[in-house]
C-alpha atoms as one frame of an Amber mdcrd trajectory, in Angstrom:
protein
 -14.627 -62.069 -26.134 -11.530 -62.542 -24.187  -9.769 -59.501 -22.436  -6.961
 -59.832 -24.765  -9.184 -59.795 -27.971 -11.284 -56.912 -26.440  -8.271 -54.825
 -25.902  -6.397 -55.238 -29.303  -7.490 -56.103 -33.003  -5.331 -58.398 -34.948
  -3.828 -57.028 -37.907  -3.444 -58.906 -41.207   0.227 -59.306 -40.465  -0.430
 -61.184 -37.161   0.519 -58.252 -35.128  -1.664 -56.838 -32.397  -2.040 -53.196
 -31.928  -1.630 -52.215 -28.328  -3.679 -49.565 -26.369  -2.749 -46.976 -25.556
   0.864 -46.441 -26.655   3.340 -45.205 -23.985   6.631 -44.845 -25.703   7.574
 -48.264 -27.003   6.261 -49.468 -30.391   5.642 -53.204 -31.180   9.325 -53.812
 -32.008  10.465 -52.131 -28.799   7.836 -54.008 -26.867   8.887 -57.410 -28.334
  12.687 -56.677 -27.502  11.819 -55.661 -24.022   9.554 -58.544 -23.074  12.021
 -61.110 -24.686  14.791 -59.456 -22.806  13.035 -59.859 -19.432  12.081 -63.421
 -20.129  15.701 -64.159 -20.946  16.899 -62.407 -17.673  14.324 -64.282 -15.501
  15.458 -67.686 -17.018  19.200 -66.703 -16.823  18.402 -65.766 -13.011  16.936
 -69.308 -12.477  20.024 -71.282 -13.656  22.703 -68.716 -12.378  22.802 -70.399
  -8.978  23.486 -73.983 -10.580  27.363 -73.426 -10.912  27.421 -71.886  -7.440
  26.003 -74.777  -5.536  29.397 -76.571  -5.143  30.863 -73.294  -3.780  27.984
 -72.949  -1.380  28.501 -76.659  -0.216  32.178 -76.018   0.406  31.522 -72.982
   2.174  28.591 -74.016   4.245  29.065 -77.699   4.489  25.784 -78.956   3.522
  24.727 -82.300   2.038  23.702 -83.247  -1.558  19.951 -83.639  -0.385  20.071
 -79.968   0.984  21.433 -78.987  -2.484  18.537 -80.630  -4.277  16.029 -79.091
  -1.751  17.404 -75.687  -2.390  16.836 -76.410  -6.141  13.426 -78.074  -5.737
  11.966 -75.417  -3.588  12.216 -72.919  -6.574   9.991 -75.212  -8.727   7.416
 -75.501  -5.892   7.066 -71.762  -5.216   7.164 -71.169  -9.072   4.352 -73.677
  -9.452   2.365 -72.053  -6.658   2.831 -68.684  -8.079   1.882 -69.680 -11.542
  -1.436 -71.462 -10.427  -2.560 -68.492  -8.355  -1.472 -65.407 -10.144  -0.973
 -66.948 -13.631  -4.165 -65.521 -15.064  -4.065 -62.155 -13.228  -2.563 -60.167
 -16.031  -5.960 -61.069 -17.947  -7.836 -58.980 -15.292  -5.540 -56.159 -14.286
  -3.319 -55.801 -17.435   0.141 -57.047 -18.501   2.241 -54.087 -17.433   1.537
 -54.059 -13.815   1.947 -57.752 -13.445   5.376 -57.605 -15.453   6.533 -54.740
 -13.370   5.641 -56.410 -10.107   7.440 -59.432 -11.005  10.560 -57.728 -12.166
  10.563 -55.888  -8.705  10.206 -59.071  -6.849  12.887 -60.691  -8.942  15.162
 -57.781  -8.010  14.252 -58.451  -4.389  15.451 -62.048  -4.817  18.907 -60.839
  -6.243  19.264 -58.798  -3.166  18.599 -61.942  -1.073  20.990 -63.812  -2.900
  23.721 -61.351  -2.364  22.958 -61.030   1.239  22.660 -64.880   1.583  25.343
 -66.231   4.210  23.592 -69.711   5.154  21.085 -72.255   3.680  17.882 -70.703
   5.167  18.643 -67.450   3.546  19.439 -69.093   0.315  16.100 -70.905   0.453
  14.310 -67.712   0.927  16.005 -66.276  -2.068  14.841 -69.308  -4.252  11.239
 -68.978  -2.795  11.046 -65.295  -3.771  12.638 -66.214  -7.111  10.208 -68.824
  -7.776   7.265 -66.529  -6.896   8.491 -63.843  -9.187   9.193 -66.222 -12.138
   5.863 -67.844 -11.799   4.012 -64.482 -11.882   5.999 -63.285 -14.786   5.901
 -66.458 -17.089   2.253 -66.162 -18.120   2.164 -62.316 -18.326   5.255 -62.138
 -20.481   4.120 -65.100 -22.600   0.441 -63.500 -23.078   2.064 -60.033 -23.646
   4.454 -61.303 -26.534   1.471 -63.023 -28.137  -0.619 -59.864 -27.812   2.050
 -57.574 -29.524   3.063 -60.206 -32.392   1.624 -63.643 -32.614   4.222 -65.130
 -34.921   7.399 -63.909 -33.103   5.673 -64.169 -29.688   5.118 -67.716 -30.077
   8.652 -68.310 -31.339  10.179 -66.346 -28.487   7.951 -68.219 -25.945   9.211
 -71.545 -27.091  12.943 -70.824 -27.492  13.929 -67.912 -25.269  13.290 -69.615
 -21.810  15.793 -72.326 -22.722  18.293 -69.854 -24.298  17.956 -67.839 -21.043
  18.741 -71.012 -18.853  21.830 -71.491 -21.214  23.145 -67.977 -20.700  22.569
 -67.927 -17.054  24.437 -71.218 -16.310  27.450 -70.465 -18.600  27.629 -66.601
 -17.707  27.517 -67.462 -14.049  30.242 -70.162 -14.176  32.485 -67.815 -16.256
  32.002 -64.933 -13.543  32.736 -67.398 -10.755  35.967 -68.559 -12.358  37.394
 -65.370 -13.739  35.795 -62.423 -11.853  36.040 -61.349  -8.159  33.341 -62.001
  -5.542  32.201 -65.229  -6.936  29.019 -65.644  -4.705  27.822 -62.238  -5.491
  28.889 -60.714  -8.780  26.371 -62.644 -10.909  23.477 -61.437  -8.847  24.787
 -57.958  -8.909  24.826 -57.993 -12.767  21.303 -59.412 -12.745  20.123 -56.777
 -10.377  21.257 -53.943 -12.563  19.752 -55.511 -15.605  16.396 -55.957 -13.724
  16.458 -52.575 -12.449  16.961 -50.992 -15.998  14.320 -53.520 -17.354  11.798
 -52.368 -14.716  12.338 -48.721 -15.576  11.755 -49.294 -19.199   8.656 -51.323
 -18.378   6.871 -48.003 -17.413   6.757 -47.341 -21.086   5.440 -50.617 -22.210
   2.012 -50.221 -23.935  -0.880 -52.081 -22.379  -2.630 -54.475 -24.286  -5.291
 -55.672 -21.881  -8.352 -53.527 -20.488  -8.822 -54.149 -16.787 -11.887 -56.036
 -15.994 -13.588 -57.431 -12.851 -12.652 -60.974 -11.685  -8.975 -60.329 -10.447
  -9.759 -61.974  -7.081 -11.575 -64.828  -8.385  -8.729 -65.563 -10.782  -6.337
 -66.301  -7.952  -8.080 -69.559  -7.294  -6.019 -72.281  -8.737  -7.719 -74.068
 -11.738  -6.230 -77.354 -12.726  -8.511 -79.261 -14.976  -7.967 -81.686 -17.731
 -10.864 -81.906 -20.194 -12.248 -85.335 -20.959 -11.071 -85.306 -24.575  -7.458
 -84.435 -23.492  -7.041 -86.879 -20.749  -5.887 -89.776 -23.126  -3.390 -87.462
 -24.925  -1.971 -86.147 -21.557  -1.429 -89.843 -20.428   0.343 -90.602 -23.770
   2.803 -87.776 -23.395   3.258 -88.087 -19.488   6.088 -90.516 -19.591   8.185
 -88.288 -21.973   7.367 -84.999 -20.228   8.404 -86.461 -16.835  11.565 -87.854
 -18.419  12.445 -84.397 -19.982  11.884 -82.424 -16.788  13.605 -85.068 -14.550
  16.454 -84.783 -16.795  16.432 -81.165 -16.519  16.140 -81.085 -12.873  19.168
 -83.480 -12.336  21.355 -81.513 -14.566  20.512 -78.106 -12.946  21.277 -79.390
  -9.343  23.672 -82.292  -9.482  24.979 -82.154 -13.140  27.809 -79.628 -12.327
  29.168 -82.010  -9.505  28.965 -84.917 -11.885  30.763 -83.047 -14.549  33.634
 -82.334 -12.110  33.885 -86.017 -11.421  33.956 -87.135 -14.921  36.282 -84.564
 -16.335  38.528 -84.391 -13.339  38.476 -80.500 -13.626  37.383 -78.591 -10.611
  36.784 -75.238 -12.403  33.195 -73.989 -12.316  33.033 -73.260 -15.762  32.823
 -76.953 -16.336  29.485 -77.369 -14.625  28.227 -74.130 -16.251  29.383 -75.442
 -19.640  27.316 -78.832 -18.999  24.200 -77.047 -18.403  24.745 -74.717 -21.345
  25.236 -77.659 -23.671  21.952 -79.382 -22.588  19.879 -76.140 -22.717  21.329
 -74.552 -25.851  20.874 -77.865 -27.785  17.338 -77.992 -26.596  16.584 -74.491
 -27.868  17.995 -75.361 -31.225  15.820 -78.422 -31.368  12.846 -76.338 -30.776
  13.693 -74.068 -33.657  14.471 -77.018 -35.915  11.341 -78.844 -35.265   8.820
 -76.069 -34.877   7.091 -76.949 -38.181   7.375 -80.765 -37.738   4.233 -82.713
 -36.984   3.885 -83.027 -33.110   3.836 -86.812 -32.625   6.707 -87.155 -35.007
   8.560 -84.359 -33.013   7.890 -86.064 -29.844   9.106 -89.500 -31.065  12.357
 -87.863 -32.290  12.920 -86.304 -28.875  12.276 -89.579 -27.073  14.739 -91.312
 -29.248  17.254 -88.699 -28.809  16.792 -88.781 -25.004  17.401 -92.555 -25.012
  20.529 -92.324 -27.091  21.775 -89.290 -25.309  21.354 -90.490 -21.777  22.923
 -93.901 -22.663  25.936 -92.137 -24.147  26.213 -89.907 -21.031  26.321 -92.996
 -18.936  28.982 -94.621 -21.065  30.994 -91.349 -20.607  30.605 -91.578 -16.909
  31.883 -95.058 -16.555  34.683 -94.505 -19.005  35.608 -91.116 -17.518  35.450
 -90.036 -21.242  34.694 -86.273 -21.257  34.151 -86.273 -25.037  31.444 -88.997
 -24.667  29.878 -87.188 -21.589  29.352 -84.018 -23.508  28.424 -85.797 -26.781
  25.616 -87.551 -24.907  24.549 -84.205 -23.354  24.161 -82.730 -26.704  22.097
 -85.523 -27.951  20.056 -85.432 -24.797  19.677 -81.660 -25.138  18.264 -82.251
 -28.689  15.835 -84.766 -27.270  14.959 -82.414 -24.378  13.765 -79.711 -26.711
  11.986 -81.831 -29.372  10.295 -84.139 -26.809   8.958 -81.066 -24.789   7.787
 -79.152 -27.779   6.050 -82.582 -29.369   4.234 -83.033 -25.915   2.959 -79.506
 -25.687   1.718 -79.644 -29.185   0.100 -83.058 -28.811  -1.785 -81.899 -25.727
  -2.970 -78.354 -26.021  -5.008 -78.692 -29.251  -7.242 -80.991 -27.438  -8.582
 -78.160 -25.332 -11.372 -75.878 -26.319 -10.490 -72.138 -25.816 -12.105 -71.896
 -22.357 -10.425 -75.084 -21.289  -6.758 -74.215 -22.232  -5.787 -72.451 -18.960
  -6.907 -75.486 -16.800  -5.277 -77.963 -19.097  -1.933 -75.887 -19.222  -2.018
 -75.577 -15.416  -2.352 -79.510 -15.262   0.721 -79.704 -17.745   2.665 -77.272
 -15.543   2.081 -79.343 -12.453   3.258 -82.473 -13.968   6.312 -80.812 -15.490
   7.553 -78.970 -12.227   6.874 -81.780  -9.991   8.845 -83.927 -12.594  11.711
 -81.302 -12.316  11.771 -81.087  -8.437  10.835 -84.484  -6.873  13.175 -86.925
  -8.725  15.945 -84.444  -8.240  15.455 -84.391  -4.562  15.260 -88.124  -4.309
  18.592 -88.220  -6.194  20.069 -85.922  -3.663  19.005 -88.317  -0.879  20.309
 -91.324  -2.818  23.772 -89.701  -3.268  24.043 -89.512   0.427  23.398 -93.096
   0.692  24.935 -94.853  -2.401  27.147 -92.296  -4.043  26.999 -90.091  -7.021
  27.843 -92.389  -9.822  25.222 -95.116  -8.827  22.607 -92.449  -8.223  23.392
 -91.324 -11.844  22.999 -94.719 -13.242  19.495 -95.379 -11.520  18.338 -91.971
 -12.478  19.634 -92.306 -16.203  17.894 -95.782 -16.404  14.728 -94.299 -15.204
  14.801 -91.622 -17.763  15.604 -94.215 -20.547  12.681 -96.321 -19.470  10.221
 -93.235 -19.326  11.435 -92.202 -22.916  11.165 -95.715 -24.143   7.538 -96.121
 -22.725   6.652 -93.014 -24.358   8.157 -93.982 -27.634   6.567 -97.453 -27.826
   3.044 -95.853 -26.699   3.316 -93.090 -29.160   4.052 -95.518 -32.056   1.374
 -98.033 -31.127  -1.632 -95.969 -29.807  -3.933 -94.169 -32.344  -3.673 -90.397
 -31.902  -6.630 -88.614 -30.527  -8.270 -85.741 -32.315  -9.713 -82.602 -30.493
 -13.056 -83.980 -30.766 -12.270 -87.305 -29.089 -12.103 -89.503 -32.090  -9.248
 -91.592 -33.208  -7.166 -91.618 -36.326  -5.314 -94.488 -37.669  -1.819 -94.881
 -36.317   0.998 -94.343 -38.771
C-alpha cells in the first residue's frame, strides 16, 4: 500500500479524510494548496515583463536574457527529480512549508538583485523551490479531494502564470519601484501562506526511505515507449512555444505593436496562458488522442497567424494567433499527458512522469536559449520565423503521426486507428 493510501481512506465522494486535523478542513486545505500553487506559478512568470527593463538597466544581450530564463527550468527540473518524491516519506506539510520559505528567499533575492549574477541566483533558488513544491502540492490536493485536486492541478498552474505575467506588467507600468514591488507583493503573500500552512492537516504518515527517494528515477516502461515517442513532437512544440513567449515574447510584442509599455508584454503572456487554461477545462472530458490532435492543429494555425501578424505589423492578427496557439498549448499538453500516463503501472508512474518532465523542461529552456543566441546573430524577426516554423513542423509531425499510427493500450497491444 502506498504511503498516501495508508494515511487516508477514500470516501464515497472521492474526498480523502486527512489525519490528524490541525485547524483546516478539507475545503480550507484545498483553497490554501490551490492558492500556493497559483502564487508559485505567478512568481515564475512575474520576471517576464521585467526582462526588458533589466536589459536596459544592466545592458545584457538577448542570449543572457534567455540564460536567465533557462536556468530556472534547469534548477526546477533538478529539484523535481531529486526531492519530487520526498513528501511521500516525510509528509506533505513539511515539504510544502519548506518550499514556501525557499520561495520567499527567492523573492528577497529578486528584491536585492542589482546585476545579472544576482538575478540568476534568484532564478536558481526559485526553480529549486518550485520543483520541490510541485509534486507535494499536487499530491496533497489529490489526497484531500481527488476530483477537485485533479482539475486544480491541470488548470491552476497555467492560471497562475497568466496572473503573474499580467499582474507584474501592470505594477511595472502603473506603480512605483518597478523592479521591486511585484516581488514585495509576492513575498507578503508567501509569508501569509507559510503561516497558514502550519494548520494544514497532514495526509501522509512518515515512513523510512526518505534518503533513498532523493536518487533521481527516470524510467520509461517498455509499454509506454511508443506512446512517449508519439507525443514527443507535440510536447516539445508546446513547451518550446511557452519558453519563447516567456523569454522573448514581450520584446517581440513591443516590436509588433510599436508600444513600449511593459503591460503589452504581460498581456501577450496572459493571452497565451489563460487561453491554455480555458482549453484544459474545455477538453478535460474529451478523449486523449482527439484532444492532442485538436491541440496540434490549433498550434499550427495559431503560430502561422502569429507570424502573419509579425510581418504585417498587425497587432490584431498577432494577438488572435496567440489566442489560437494558447488553445493549442493547453489541449496538446493535456492530450499528451493523458496519452502517456495510462501506459504505466502504478509503481512505474513516478519514473515515467519524471521522464516526461525532463522532456518538457528541456524543450522549454534549450530552444529558448538557442533563440536568444540567434537574435544576436540574425535579429529578432528572422529568429521568430525560424522558431515558429520549427514549432509548426513539430506540431504537424505529431498530428500526422497521431492520425496514422495505431494507438497503444496499457498492455502493449494496438487498437485500430480511427
